[in-house]
N, C-alpha and C positions, 0 to 999 in steps of 0.2 A: 585563570582561564585555562582551558585544556589545550595542550599543544597537539601537534600532528600525531596520528595513530598509524603505526606501521607494524608489520609482523616480521619476525626474524626467520621465517621459514624460507629456505632457498627455493628459487623458481625452477620449474621444470622446463626443459627445452621443448617438449611437445605439449602444446596447450590447445584448447578448443578455440579460444578467442584470438590467438596470435599475440604477438608482443606489442605492447603499447609504445608507440614511437612519438617523438616530439615533432611538431610541425616545423617546417622551415621558418627561418626568422622572418617575422612580419615586417613589411615595409612600413615605416613609421611616418606619419604625417603630423606635424606639430608646429604650433605657432612659436616663433621666436622674436624677441625684440630686434629691430633692424640693426642696432649697434652690436648685438651679440651674434647675429647670424653669420657674418663673415668670419668671425673667429672660429666658431664651432663647425663651420663647413670646411674647415681645413685649408682656407685660402693662405697661400704663402705670404709671409711678411719678412722684410729684412730684419736682421738680428737686432738692429738698433731700436726697432719699434716694439721689441718684446715687452719691455716694461709698460709701454703705453697700452698694449693689448691686454696685458695682465690686469692693469688698472681698470680698463673697460669691462673686463670679465667680472671683476669684483663688484663694480657698480651695478652691472646688470643683474648679478645674483642678489644683490641687496634689494633691487627693485622687485624681483620675482618673489622674494621672501616676505616683502612688506605686506602686512595684513593677514598672514597665515599664522597658524599656531607654531610656537617655537620648536615643538617636537618634530616638525616637518622640515626644518631648515637644512639639516644634514641630508635628509632624503633628496631634496631638490638639488643640492650641490652634487651629490653622487650621481643623480640622474643626468645632470647636464655634462658632467665630466666623463661619463662612461658611454653616453649615447653616440653611436657611430653615424647614423643617418638623420638628417633633419630637413624638413621641408615645410612650407606653409600649407595650411588647409586650403585646398583648391576646390572651388565651387564651379559648377557649369557656368559658362559665360552667358548662356541664354537658356530660357526655358526649353525643355525638350532635349538638351544636349545629354548624351548618355555618359555614364560615369567612365566608360572605357576611353572616352576622349580625354579625360583629365587624370585618369589614374590607371596604372598598369595592374592587372590582376595578379595576385600572388600565386605561386605554384601550388597545385593541389595534387593530392595523392589518393586516387579513388581506391576504395576498398580497405584503407588503412584506418585503424583506430588511432585516436590521438590522446594526448594528455588531457587532464581535466581542465576545463575552461576553453577548449578549442572546439571548433566545429568538426563534425565527422561525417562519415558517409551516409548514415541513415538520416541525420539531421538535414543533410543536403537533399536527400530524397523527399523528406517531408516538406522542405522549403519549396521544392518543385510542385508538390501536391497542393501547397497552400497558395502558390502564386500562379494564377492563370491570367496573365496580363494584369490588368487593373480591375478585373471584374470580381464580384462577390463569388466566393466559392460555393459549390452546390450544397455543402453541408451546413451552411449558415454562417461560418466564419468568413471574415472578409478582410481585404486590404483597404487602406485608405484610397479612395478614388482619386485619380489624377495625379498621384505622386510618382516621382522618378524611382525606378527600380533597376538601374543599370548595374549597381554594385551587388555581386552575388556572394561574396565571402562574408556571410552573415555570422555574427558572433552569437553565442548562446545567451540565455538570460543571466543577469547578474545575481539574481536570487532574492528579489522582493517577495515572491510567492513562497519560496522555500525557506525564507527567514535567514538566509546567509547574510543578507543586508539587515543589520539590526536597527532597532528603533532610533538610535542616536545618529544614524546616517541619513535619516529622513527629516527634512525641514519644509516649512511652508510659509508663505507670506502672512497669512492669517488663517484661523480656524474658527468654525462655528461654535464648537465646544470640544471638550477633551475626547469624547468618544468618536468624533469626526476629525481627529488630528491627523497630521502627516503620517504617523505610524500606522494608520489604518488604510493608507492609500496603496494597498498591495493588490496585485492581480488576483482575482477569484476569492478574496477574503469575504467571509459571510457574516451577515448580521442575524441576530436572533429574531424569533417571532415577535417579541415585544421589544422595540427599540429603547435603549436606555442611554445613559451618559457615559458608559464605559466602553462598550463593544458594538460599534455601529459598522456599517458596510462600506466604508470608503473615507476619503478625505473630502471635506467640504470647506470652502473658503468662507471667511467671516463676512466678506462683502462680495457682491456679484458685479465685478468689473474686470476689464482686460489687464489689470495690473497684478493679478494674483498668479502665484506659481507654486509648483511642487518641486522640491529639490532633492537630489540624491548625491551624497558624498561617497565616491568610490574609495576614498582613502589612499589612492595611488593612481598613477597615470593609467588611463584606460582608453581603449579604442572603442568608441561608441558607434554602433551601426544602425540602431533603430529603436523605436518605442512601440509598446503595445498598450492600449488603453481599454478600459471598460467604464460603464457608469456605476453609480452607487447601488450596492445590494440592499434592497429594501422592499418589503411587502406593501408599504404605505406611501412611498414617495417615488417620483420619477425624475431622476436627476442624471444628466450626462453632458459631457462636453462635445460639441460638434466640430470644433476646429481649435488648433493650438499652434504656437510657435515653440521652437526648441532653442535653448541657449546653453553654452558651455563656458567654463572658466577654469583657471588653474589656482586661483586664490579666493574665490567666492566674492570678489569685489568687482573686477573687470570682466564683463560678460560679452561674448560674441554670439550673435544670433545666426542661425543657419540661414544662408542666403540662397535665393534662386536667381542667379545673375546679380543684379544690383539691388534687388528687393528682398525683404524678409520672406522666407518660405512659410506658407501657411499649410499645415497638415490637416487633412480632413479626419475628424474624429468619429464618434459613434453615432448611430441612428437609433439605438435603443440601449438599455442599460446592461444587458447580459452578454451579448455576442462580442468577443474581443476583436479589436481592429489593430492591425499591425501596419506601421509605416517604416520603411527602410530609407535611410539617408542616401542621397545621391553619392556622397563620398563619406568615408568614415571620419569621425572627429576624435582627436586625442586630447584628453583633458582629465582633470580630477573630478570636477563637479558638472552636473547636468541639470537643467531646469526644463520643466514643461509649463508653458505659459498659455493658459486657456484664452481664446479670443472670442468664442461664441459658445452658447450652450442652449439646451432645450428651453423653449420659451416659457413653459409652465414650471420649470425647475430652477435649480441653483447650480453654481459652479462646484460640481462634485465629480470625483473620478477615482478609479483604481488604475494602477499602472505597473508595467514591467519594463525594464531597460535592457536592451541587448548590448552587451559589451564584453570585450576581451581584455582582462588585466595584462598590462605589458610586463615582461619579465623583469623582476627586481628582487634578488635574493636578500636585499637588506630591508625589505619592508616588513615591519613587525606585525601589522594587522593581517597580512596574508599568512605568515608562518604560524601564528598561534592557532589558527583554525583549519590548517591544511590537514586533510585526511588522505592517506595513501594506502592503496591496496597492493599486495604482492600476488594476488590470485590472477593468473592469466586466463581470464574467462571472456566470453563474448558479451561485452558491455554495449549492446545495441538494442534498439527496439525492433521487434520481430513482427512481421505480418503473419497472417495465418499460415501461409505456405512456408515462410521462413521458420516459424515455430515448429511445424511438422518436420522440416528438414533438420533442424537442430536436434530434435528428439531422436531422429534416425541416426545422426552422427554419434550422439551419446550411446545409443544402443549398440552401434557398431564398435565403439571403443570398449564398452563393457558388456559384451553379450551374455556373460555368465551370471550377471547380477541384475540385468534390466529386461523389461518386457514392455512393449507398447501395445495398448489396447484402447478401444473406445467404449464409452458407456451409453451412447445414443447419438442423436443428431439435434442440431439447433433448428430454429424455425425456418431458416433458409437452406437447410440441408447440410451444413458443415458438421463434420463429425467432432464429437467432444472427446478429444484424445487425452489419455492418462498414461503415465509411465510408472511401472512398478519397480522398486529397488529392493532386492532381497537376495539371499544366497541360494534360494530355490524358487526363482520367479515362476509365477503361473500356478502355484499350489499353496493352499493353506496348510501350514505345519502345526500339528497339535502342540499346544503349549507356547506358540509364538504369537505375540499380540499384533494386531493390525492397526496401522496409523495412517491418517490421511491429512494432506494439505490441499485446499482448494483456493482458487483465486479467480477474479474476473467475473463474479456474478453481476457486478455492475461493470459494464464493458469499458467505461471511461476511467475506471480506477486501475491504471495500468501497472503501477509499481509492483503490486503483489504478483501479477503475472510474470513480470521479468525476474522478480526475486526467486520464484519457483524454477524458472528456466536456468537461472544461475545456480540454484541449489542442486539441481540434477547434474549439472556439469561438475560442480565442486565435489560432490560425493563420488562421482565416477573417477575423477582425477586423483582424489585423495585415497580412494580405495586401492587404486593401482599403485600409488606411491607408498603404500604400507602404513597410512595413518591409522593407529590403533583405535582411536576413538570412533572414527568413521567405520572401520571394519567391524567393531563390536555392534554398532547400530545396525549395519547391514545384515550381520549374521544372526542377530537376536530379534530383529523386528522386520515385519513385512510393511514396507513404506509405499504409499500411493500418492502421487503428485498429479493433480488435475489443474493445469495452469490457466485454462480459459473456459469458464463455465458459460460465458456469453460471448462467443466469437463474433456474432453478428454486430453487437454493440461496439465491440472493440474495433472492428474494421471501420466503422463510422468515425470514431475518435482518432484512429490512426491516420485516416485520410486528411483530417483537419490539421493534425500536428499537436505537439505537446503544449503549445501556448495558445493555440486558437480553438481548441475544442471546448473551452469554457468549463462550466461547472457541471453540466448535465448531458451534453451531447454524447450519445452512446450508452447512457446509464441503463436504459431499459432494453428488453428483448425486442425483436422485430415486431411482435404483436403488442408492444406497449406495456409489458408486465415487468414489475420489479421482482426478479427471480429470488432474491434473498428473502423476501417477505411474501412469497407465493405458496408457502406450505400450509397444510390444514391447521386450524387453530385447535390444538389438542388441549391447551391450557384450560379453556372454558369447560371442556368435557370433564377433565379431571376435577376441577374445582367444584363443579356441580355435583359430581358423585361424592366428593368429600362432604359437601353440605348436606346431602341426603343420607350420609353414613352408609354408603354402599361399599366402601373399601374396608376390609379386603374380601368380604363375602361375595358380593355380587360383581365386583370389578376389581382388577388388580391395580396396584399403584405404579405400574410400569407397562410398557408395550401397549400403550393406549392405541386402539384400532383407528384406522383412517375412516372417516365417515363415508357412507355410500355415495352421497351426492357429489363428493369431491372426486370420485373415481369415474363419474360419467363423462362422456365425450363433450357434453355441452358446458361443463364446468370451465371457469376461467383459469385454466392451469396451463402454464407454458410447457412446451415440449421439453425444454431443458430441465424444468422442475420434475417432471415425470421420470426423466432419465436419472436424475439425482436420487429420487426416492427408491427406484428399483436397484440402484447401485448400493445404497445404504442398507437395504434389506437383504441383499445378496451376500455381502461381506460383513463378518462380525467385527466391525471397527470398535476400538476401545477408546481412542482419543482422536480428536480432529481439530483443526484450526482453519478458518477461512480468512484470507487476507483481504482487507478493505483498504480504502485510501481517504485522504482528506482530513485526517486527524492523527494524533499520536496518543493512543490509548488502547487498552485491551478490555473488551466487554465480555460479560459472562451472564448466563441465564438467571432468572427469567428476563425476557425482553418485553413481556407484556405485563402491565400493572394488573394486580388482582382486583383493586377497587374500580368499579365502573365509572367512567367519566373523568378519571384522574389521568393526567398526561405524564406525570413524573412521580414515581413512588418506588422505593426500594422493595423489590419482590423477590425474596430469596428462594432457592430450591432447598430440598432436604439435604443436598450435598453442598451447601453454600461454602462451608469451610474448605472443601476440596477445590471448588471452583476458584476461590480467592487465592489459594496457593498456586494453582495452575496459571492464573492470570499474572500473578506476581513473578512467577518463574520467567515468563517472557519479558515483562516490562522491566524488571530489575536488571536484566542482562542486555537490554537495548541501550545504545549509547546516549539517547536523548530523552526517553520517556519519563524517567524519574529525576532528570536534572532539575534541581530547584531553581536555577537561574535561567532556564530556557523560557522563551516567549510563548504565549498561548498561540495556537494556530488560528483560532477564530474568536471564540467567546467563552470557552470553558478552560479552566486551569486544572487539568487532570493530574498534574504533577503533585498537587496537594494530597491526592488520594493514591500516591505511589504509582501513578500511571494506569490504574485500573478502575473500573466502575461497573456496578450492576446495570445491565442493559435497560431495565425498566426505570431505574433511577435517572438515567440520562434522557430517554424519551421512549414512550411506549410504542410497541410495534407488534401487532398480532401476526401469527403465522411465520415466525422467523425460522431460519434453518437451525439455529441453536436450540430453541425450545423444542422443535420437532424431533431433532436428533436425540435429545435427552429423554423425551417422553415416549418415543416410538421405538427406539433402539437402545443398545447398551452404550452407545458412544457419547462421551462428554465433549461437546463442541463449544468453542470460543471464537470470538471475532477479534482479529488483530488489525487495528488501524495503523498502518506502518509508516505514514508520512503525511505532512500537511499538504503537499502537492500531490494531487491524484495522478497526474501525468507529467512527471519530471522530465526535463530535457536529458538526452543521452549523456551529456557531460556530467550529470549528477548521479548516474547509476553506480559508478565505483564507490562513491561515498555512501550511498544508500545501502549498498551491499555490506559495507563495513558496519553500518549502523545496525543491521538486522541479522548478520550471519550467525553470531553467537546465540542470539535469541532463538533463531530457527532450530539450531541444534539442541539447545537446552530443552526447548519445549518438546521435541521429539523424544528426548530421554525420559520425560515424565511418564511415558506410557508404561515404564517399568517400576512405577511407584504404587504400593498397596499390596494386595494379595493376589495370588493366582493359584490355579490347581486344576485337577480333573475330578469330575464326579463319575464314579464307576459303580456297576452292580457287582454282585458277589462273584460273577464269572470273569470280572476284569474288563468288561465292555463299557465304553463311555456312554453316559446317559445324556442324550440331547434334550434341550429345552428344560433342563432342571432349573429351579429357582434358587438363587443365592441371596439370602437376606441378612443384613447387618443390624443387630439390635441398636435401637435408637435412631435409625435412619429409615424413614418411610419411603424408600425407593429401592426396589430390588433389580437384579439383573438376571439374565438367563445364560445357560451354557450353550456353546456352539455345537455343531453336528458331531464332533468327536468327544463331547463331554467336557471340553476345556473351557475355562472361564478366566476373566481378569476383572478385578474390582479395585478401582482407584480409591485409595484411602490415604489420609495423612498419618504420620507416625502416631502410634498408640496401641492399646490392647482392645480387641473387639471380640464380641461373641457372634459367631457366624453360623447360620443355619442353612442347610441344603435340603431341599425336598423336591420330589418329583411324583407325578401321578403314578400310583401303583406301588410306591416305595415308601418305606418308613422314613420319617424325618430324623435328621441327625444334626446335632449342634456341637461346636467345639470353639475353644478360644484360639484366636490367631493374633500374633503380635507383629506390628509393622515398625521397623527400625528407621533410623535417620539415614542410613547408608543407602546408596542407590541400588535398586534391585528389589523386585517384588518378593514377598514372603510366600513360600510354598505352603498351601493349605488344601490337602486332598480330602475327598469324602468317598466312602464306600457305603452304598445304601442297599438294604435288604428289602425283599418284596413283602408287602403286607399280607395278612391272612386272606383278606377279601380279594386281593388281586390274584392270589394263588388259586382260590376257589374258581374265580372267573377263568383263569388260564386252564384249569383242569376241565371245566365245562366246555370251553372252546375246543380243547383237544378231543374230548369225547364226541362232540358234534361232528368234528371233522372225520373221525374214525367211522361213524355210522352214516356218514354222508349227509348228516343234518336231518335224517328222516325219523330218528327214534322219537317216539312220543314221550312227552314228559310224564313222569310217574306222579300221579296225584297224591297228595299227602292226606292220609286218612286220620281223622281224629279218633282218639281213643274213646271207646265207649265205657262210660263209668258204670260199674255194676250197681244195680239198684239194691239198696239195703232192704233186707227183709225185716218186717216188724218183729221185734223181740230179739233181734240179734245184736 
């Protein structure tokens, strides 16, 4: 197993995010056997009783270790010997008693980031947004009605959704079948269109009675503060739990039920299967194991649920399970979720720190009028430099897929700080590339998800634009136009194999096109992008065009482009440098094991989708676009952001560097002027590109030898061999084109017409009169 990941680079004193500080020591609430409590609470005993006390301690330790795995015995002994504060779990003496009456609130530090696993300022803000008394929140996410919410120091999710909790830590009383086992009882896990025995959408008990339970083994003492539940994900079944009890244990044998006074507390569950419901415990519970015990369920359904546990692992440097998976970042960045205003302010801070290499601009507005802000990172911002390729990252086309948005905000901070600190790799990228980062394509959708919070936004809240459009699949379907032309053999005489025109109907005001999509298209047409990546969420895979199947009526079919070998390399460049995408031992996010395909897949082979941003970019512009699904959790908790940054940082940099792979050059005329809109064709690849305004071009290619042809209207065609090596850096391949004879004649005639004012009558061509032959001659 992989141990912690850390970088040896020294930290800078001036950082955007500030320093990560440890929370003050948590007040620990813990059950102890009565005979052990007095000894461990430090009660004074005469010296003569020391052997008796020691004997009692050993007996109590033996009782605690009974029934648990032998590997945990040393852990429990160390835990008991080093713990300073012990107290019993205290429940409210009567219903309605606030937690403040029974438990003193820990000290909080507003505005400070915390170490991984602790609550922080933005999570507290989201908790306030999520908790409006006991009422259902306006965005559809809800709290359990009638539950006590006096305890405000809520812990982050333990990681059922993010897979930090592995399958071996999940157990259940019974299961209906393997595909509905305890390992599937994870918040927001998705089932396929056709349910099978392997990947279904939740845990379902084998029997429908109140004796069933779903158990989580934290593998260390943990402070549990709440539970979030969902129903089963299914297109064909309606199953959810409407109420449940919660039990905790230290040895998985003796269980304590959460009480409401003298009675077992009943937590209200779900009212339908998709909207998450969170219940916060009146007081925190410290234990190793926790069970959710359904008491009632939907009358027409079964005992089925998905869940997330809110818990803070207690400090324990001796715990092996924690150390082996710990990921540490040394980058001092702003690891928080940002609202629209906070995002704009952060971009402004980055711009002020690095004014010579950054520029903020907007490409348009959203449906609700929010500007779509982008930041440019270049040594000469605001200007296209001839010979310098343009690169873009976009994120947030689905507003609830928040991780990509935050990764781009972290990336812009990282590049600014590293550029100032003299990082040669970053400096080379900035000086040789014009980089554009658009972190929020759908700010309207994001605001909806942000208001709900990372665990209560569900799977789809905020996905679409304000007018209900999926922006990522809102582009014109150019695939069908190209394939129809190929079938009619119109290419290349009547229609080019690239720069496929946008249909007229799509450009009308009545077309169902989002304002955000129109802004994206105008941006893509204005800037000569060479390579782009759009960050998505909910999976761990990189997809490449085509995204639409060529065969009609087929939902899944490999549909390659003419540059399939290049796209596969680009996809592998990102996936292979990601910490998890190609890991053979990682668990599947939902139902597809993409690790078998090296973390990459052809989009149409996964599921067909017409009008995708990737297909449009390839067919309408020069830009090769791919989709990076950067995490199983669309909206991870803030405490997960440092680890997610470590998972993706190297991939984000490596993929940007791929813009310098292939050939590049300038197409000029005999006077040395660049020729705009010239066509660059590679033999054997039926997809051409065109030059930019200054005559410069970039053609992404894998290593090899290619015959390349440059042609432009009015100029003679020219071909040459260009070789692409394995080292990083595009091969220079320039062209100088001369005018054709026909174009020269036209030019002379145009000049003559200008000199005569265009009034000179054309001279008619007189046919020669053939002399008639005389007879006898």
